NUMI-730346 format. One record per residue (C-alpha): residue number from 1; residue in one letter; z, x negated, y. Coordinates in Angstrom, 2 decimals. Layout:
<recs>
+-----+---+---------+---------+---------+
:   k : r :      up :    east :   north :
+-----+---+---------+---------+---------+
: NUM : A :       Z :       X :       Y :
...
+-----+---+---------+---------+---------+
</recs>
This chain:
<recs>
+-----+---+---------+---------+---------+
:   k : r :      up :    east :   north :
+-----+---+---------+---------+---------+
:   1 : M :    1.93 :   36.96 :  -29.66 :
:   2 : A :   -1.07 :   37.66 :  -27.22 :
:   3 : N :    0.21 :   35.01 :  -24.75 :
:   4 : R :    0.40 :   32.47 :  -27.46 :
:   5 : R :   -3.12 :   33.25 :  -28.78 :
:   6 : S :   -4.23 :   33.08 :  -25.20 :
:   7 : F :   -2.75 :   29.64 :  -24.83 :
:   8 : L :   -4.05 :   28.25 :  -27.91 :
:   9 : K :   -7.74 :   29.33 :  -27.05 :
:  10 : H :   -7.13 :   27.84 :  -23.54 :
:  11 : S :   -5.94 :   24.63 :  -24.88 :
:  12 : V :   -8.73 :   24.22 :  -27.42 :
:  13 : L :  -11.43 :   24.88 :  -24.76 :
:  14 : L :   -9.85 :   22.26 :  -22.40 :
:  15 : T :   -9.37 :   19.81 :  -24.93 :
:  16 : A :  -13.03 :   20.15 :  -26.33 :
:  17 : A :  -14.07 :   19.66 :  -22.75 :
:  18 : G :  -11.84 :   16.65 :  -22.38 :
:  19 : L :   -9.63 :   18.10 :  -19.53 :
:  20 : V :   -6.32 :   18.16 :  -21.07 :
:  21 : S :   -4.15 :   15.98 :  -23.41 :
:  22 : T :   -4.72 :   16.56 :  -27.07 :
:  23 : Q :   -0.86 :   16.51 :  -27.45 :
:  24 : H :   -0.80 :   20.02 :  -25.89 :
:  25 : L :   -2.25 :   21.58 :  -29.09 :
:  26 : F :    1.07 :   20.59 :  -30.82 :
:  27 : T :    3.13 :   22.83 :  -28.74 :
:  28 : L :    3.54 :   26.72 :  -28.94 :
:  29 : A :    3.59 :   28.60 :  -25.84 :
:  30 : D :    6.36 :   30.90 :  -26.09 :
:  31 : E :    8.33 :   31.01 :  -29.50 :
:  32 : P :    9.53 :   28.61 :  -32.21 :
:  33 : A :    7.10 :   28.41 :  -35.38 :
:  34 : S :   10.07 :   29.58 :  -37.54 :
:  35 : K :   10.17 :   32.93 :  -35.79 :
:  36 : S :    6.34 :   33.46 :  -35.36 :
:  37 : K :    4.34 :   36.13 :  -37.16 :
:  38 : L :    0.97 :   35.79 :  -38.62 :
:  39 : A :   -1.64 :   37.24 :  -36.50 :
:  40 : P :   -5.30 :   37.80 :  -36.81 :
:  41 : P :   -7.30 :   34.69 :  -35.65 :
:  42 : P :   -8.25 :   34.40 :  -32.01 :
:  43 : D :  -11.96 :   35.52 :  -31.28 :
:  44 : L :  -12.75 :   31.78 :  -30.50 :
:  45 : F :  -12.10 :   30.99 :  -34.10 :
:  46 : D :  -13.13 :   34.03 :  -35.95 :
:  47 : S :  -15.69 :   32.87 :  -38.47 :
:  48 : Q :  -16.91 :   36.40 :  -39.11 :
:  49 : S :  -19.15 :   35.97 :  -36.11 :
:  50 : L :  -21.16 :   33.37 :  -37.86 :
:  51 : D :  -24.77 :   34.04 :  -38.70 :
:  52 : I :  -26.80 :   33.18 :  -41.80 :
:  53 : D :  -28.17 :   30.18 :  -40.39 :
:  54 : F :  -24.91 :   28.53 :  -40.32 :
:  55 : W :  -24.29 :   28.85 :  -44.11 :
:  56 : L :  -27.87 :   27.67 :  -44.95 :
:  57 : K :  -27.86 :   24.31 :  -43.20 :
:  58 : P :  -26.97 :   21.03 :  -44.95 :
:  59 : R :  -23.30 :   20.50 :  -45.54 :
:  60 : T :  -21.78 :   17.13 :  -44.70 :
:  61 : L :  -18.00 :   16.40 :  -45.30 :
:  62 : D :  -15.90 :   13.80 :  -43.13 :
:  63 : L :  -12.73 :   13.40 :  -45.09 :
:  64 : V :   -9.85 :   10.92 :  -44.80 :
:  65 : R :   -7.14 :   10.24 :  -47.10 :
:  66 : P :   -4.03 :    8.80 :  -45.43 :
:  67 : A :   -2.18 :    8.06 :  -48.66 :
:  68 : S :   -4.99 :    5.61 :  -49.64 :
:  69 : G :   -6.68 :    4.79 :  -46.54 :
:  70 : E :  -10.02 :    6.00 :  -47.75 :
:  71 : R :  -12.61 :    7.76 :  -45.67 :
:  72 : L :  -15.65 :    9.62 :  -46.98 :
:  73 : Q :  -18.63 :   10.87 :  -45.00 :
:  74 : V :  -21.16 :   12.40 :  -47.45 :
:  75 : L :  -23.92 :   15.07 :  -47.47 :
:  76 : Y :  -22.75 :   17.14 :  -50.66 :
:  77 : W :  -25.02 :   20.17 :  -50.38 :
:  78 : R :  -28.37 :   20.90 :  -49.40 :
:  79 : D :  -31.05 :   23.70 :  -49.95 :
:  80 : G :  -28.74 :   25.80 :  -51.96 :
:  81 : D :  -27.56 :   23.19 :  -54.39 :
:  82 : V :  -24.60 :   20.72 :  -54.73 :
:  83 : I :  -25.63 :   17.05 :  -54.89 :
:  84 : D :  -23.93 :   15.79 :  -57.86 :
:  85 : S :  -23.16 :   12.10 :  -56.86 :
:  86 : A :  -21.88 :   13.34 :  -53.63 :
:  87 : Y :  -19.81 :   15.98 :  -55.36 :
:  88 : D :  -18.27 :   13.45 :  -57.73 :
:  89 : K :  -17.17 :   11.18 :  -54.63 :
:  90 : V :  -15.53 :   14.12 :  -53.06 :
:  91 : C :  -13.58 :   14.89 :  -56.34 :
:  92 : H :  -12.60 :   11.38 :  -56.53 :
:  93 : L :  -11.22 :   11.34 :  -52.87 :
:  94 : L :   -9.36 :   14.70 :  -53.63 :
:  95 : R :   -7.75 :   13.13 :  -56.78 :
:  96 : D :   -4.04 :   12.92 :  -57.49 :
:  97 : V :   -3.38 :    9.42 :  -55.88 :
:  98 : N :    0.06 :    9.31 :  -57.46 :
:  99 : G :   -0.97 :   10.24 :  -60.89 :
: 100 : K :   -4.14 :    8.33 :  -60.49 :
: 101 : K :   -6.35 :   11.04 :  -62.08 :
: 102 : S :   -9.05 :   13.31 :  -60.75 :
: 103 : A :  -10.49 :   16.58 :  -61.70 :
: 104 : R :  -13.37 :   18.93 :  -60.80 :
: 105 : I :  -12.75 :   20.70 :  -57.44 :
: 106 : D :  -13.78 :   24.13 :  -56.90 :
: 107 : P :  -16.97 :   24.26 :  -54.96 :
: 108 : K :  -15.60 :   27.43 :  -53.16 :
: 109 : L :  -12.81 :   25.05 :  -51.77 :
: 110 : L :  -15.34 :   22.34 :  -50.40 :
: 111 : E :  -17.18 :   25.25 :  -48.82 :
: 112 : T :  -14.07 :   26.04 :  -46.82 :
: 113 : L :  -13.42 :   22.45 :  -45.84 :
: 114 : W :  -17.01 :   21.94 :  -44.80 :
: 115 : A :  -17.12 :   25.44 :  -42.87 :
: 116 : T :  -13.84 :   24.73 :  -41.17 :
: 117 : Q :  -15.21 :   21.27 :  -39.68 :
: 118 : A :  -18.74 :   22.63 :  -39.01 :
: 119 : F :  -17.16 :   25.51 :  -37.10 :
: 120 : I :  -14.94 :   23.46 :  -34.82 :
: 121 : A :  -17.71 :   21.01 :  -34.31 :
: 122 : R :  -19.43 :   23.64 :  -32.18 :
: 123 : F :  -16.75 :   23.17 :  -29.86 :
: 124 : G :  -17.02 :   19.50 :  -29.57 :
: 125 : M :  -14.22 :   18.65 :  -32.22 :
: 126 : T :  -15.49 :   15.99 :  -34.57 :
: 127 : K :  -12.34 :   14.68 :  -35.97 :
: 128 : P :  -12.38 :   13.79 :  -39.79 :
: 129 : L :  -10.45 :   16.20 :  -41.84 :
: 130 : E :   -7.29 :   14.77 :  -43.44 :
: 131 : I :   -6.47 :   15.36 :  -47.04 :
: 132 : L :   -2.72 :   15.33 :  -47.55 :
: 133 : S :   -2.92 :   16.78 :  -51.10 :
: 134 : G :   -5.81 :   17.94 :  -53.33 :
: 135 : Y :   -5.75 :   17.77 :  -57.19 :
: 136 : R :   -2.31 :   17.26 :  -58.64 :
: 137 : T :   -1.31 :   16.53 :  -62.15 :
: 138 : P :    1.34 :   18.48 :  -63.76 :
: 139 : E :    3.72 :   15.47 :  -63.58 :
: 140 : S :    3.01 :   14.97 :  -59.94 :
: 141 : N :    3.55 :   18.44 :  -59.09 :
: 142 : Q :    6.81 :   18.55 :  -61.00 :
: 143 : R :    8.05 :   15.69 :  -59.33 :
: 144 : L :    7.46 :   17.22 :  -55.97 :
: 145 : I :    9.48 :   20.19 :  -56.98 :
: 146 : E :   12.35 :   17.93 :  -58.03 :
: 147 : E :   12.07 :   16.13 :  -54.82 :
: 148 : G :   12.37 :   19.35 :  -52.71 :
: 149 : V :    8.92 :   19.24 :  -51.43 :
: 150 : P :    7.19 :   22.59 :  -51.17 :
: 151 : A :    5.23 :   23.06 :  -54.37 :
: 152 : A :    4.81 :   25.93 :  -56.68 :
: 153 : R :    5.30 :   25.79 :  -60.42 :
: 154 : K :    1.87 :   27.40 :  -61.01 :
: 155 : S :    0.07 :   25.74 :  -57.99 :
: 156 : L :   -3.52 :   25.98 :  -57.69 :
: 157 : H :   -3.57 :   22.31 :  -56.86 :
: 158 : L :   -3.27 :   21.90 :  -60.77 :
: 159 : E :   -6.56 :   23.56 :  -61.16 :
: 160 : G :   -8.43 :   21.72 :  -58.20 :
: 161 : R :   -8.58 :   24.93 :  -56.34 :
: 162 : A :   -6.16 :   23.84 :  -53.34 :
: 163 : A :   -5.83 :   21.27 :  -50.58 :
: 164 : D :   -3.36 :   20.51 :  -47.94 :
: 165 : I :   -5.15 :   19.58 :  -44.84 :
: 166 : R :   -4.95 :   18.65 :  -41.18 :
: 167 : I :   -7.13 :   17.82 :  -38.30 :
: 168 : A :   -5.80 :   15.32 :  -35.76 :
: 169 : H :   -4.90 :   17.02 :  -32.44 :
: 170 : L :   -5.72 :   20.51 :  -33.56 :
: 171 : H :   -2.70 :   22.84 :  -33.81 :
: 172 : E :   -1.96 :   23.86 :  -37.38 :
: 173 : E :   -1.90 :   27.44 :  -36.28 :
: 174 : V :   -5.25 :   27.23 :  -34.90 :
: 175 : L :   -6.47 :   25.64 :  -37.98 :
: 176 : G :   -4.84 :   28.08 :  -40.30 :
: 177 : E :   -6.27 :   31.14 :  -38.35 :
: 178 : L :   -9.66 :   29.69 :  -38.62 :
: 179 : I :   -9.50 :   29.16 :  -42.41 :
: 180 : R :   -7.77 :   32.46 :  -42.88 :
: 181 : S :  -10.88 :   34.15 :  -41.04 :
: 182 : F :  -13.10 :   32.76 :  -43.83 :
: 183 : R :  -11.31 :   35.27 :  -46.26 :
: 184 : Q :  -11.87 :   32.92 :  -49.24 :
: 185 : G :   -8.26 :   32.61 :  -50.47 :
: 186 : G :   -4.55 :   31.83 :  -49.73 :
: 187 : V :   -3.60 :   30.23 :  -46.42 :
: 188 : G :   -0.01 :   28.49 :  -46.14 :
: 189 : Y :    1.37 :   27.32 :  -42.68 :
: 190 : Y :    3.58 :   24.42 :  -42.74 :
: 191 : Y :    4.89 :   23.78 :  -39.32 :
: 192 : R :    6.70 :   20.55 :  -38.80 :
: 193 : A :    8.24 :   19.00 :  -35.46 :
: 194 : T :    6.52 :   15.57 :  -35.78 :
: 195 : A :    4.03 :   13.60 :  -34.06 :
: 196 : K :    1.27 :   14.61 :  -36.16 :
: 197 : G :    2.44 :   18.29 :  -36.58 :
: 198 : G :    2.30 :   20.19 :  -39.65 :
: 199 : W :   -0.31 :   21.17 :  -42.09 :
: 200 : I :   -2.35 :   23.89 :  -43.64 :
: 201 : H :   -2.60 :   24.81 :  -47.45 :
: 202 : T :   -5.80 :   26.31 :  -48.22 :
: 203 : D :   -6.92 :   27.59 :  -51.64 :
: 204 : T :   -9.48 :   29.72 :  -53.54 :
: 205 : G :   -6.88 :   32.24 :  -55.01 :
: 206 : L :   -5.96 :   35.66 :  -53.92 :
: 207 : Q :   -6.05 :   36.18 :  -50.09 :
: 208 : R :   -2.49 :   35.84 :  -48.94 :
: 209 : T :   -0.60 :   34.07 :  -46.27 :
: 210 : W :    2.83 :   32.41 :  -45.94 :
: 211 : Q :    4.98 :   29.99 :  -44.16 :
: 212 : G :    6.59 :   27.13 :  -45.88 :
+-----+---+---------+---------+---------+
</recs>
């Protein structure tokens, strides 16, 4: 595990510096994802090292929704308050695109999404955050279950408290370990052998981790 963590840290630094192809971040160094164990986040991506100034600065989200082709760049929080009009836009982007319904998204979830982007931006990574799934209607969630797609019957997606996300060219394990280090809820690792890799589930429920 130590070798893999070192590999990931090294790859991230080189990618941020433009010295290595970003596709390397989709390759685990020494063992298949199905056999890997969840480990503490590498020091490079340990959010506990952040100071208070990081959390007090204005918060802008840069989100894309592949399912609908939308992109949203919006300042949603400033001086300790959520900006209502911006919050409504974010909730719309995180809507159930299949059920065509939106819901109020937990502000704590938005904080995790923003902090993830803001943290990796410190290393020169400014790709938008892809929202693969946000709020889900009960009907949409049930349909996923029937189709064999990973979805819990009491999913926090139903409450606007979960999102499935990805950042282009960033390995899902690195992304997941960073989110896990915020200690704000559950983190699910979904490894997939595809050109875009897998994705990470993040929610505002109990702190827990799993692989799906």
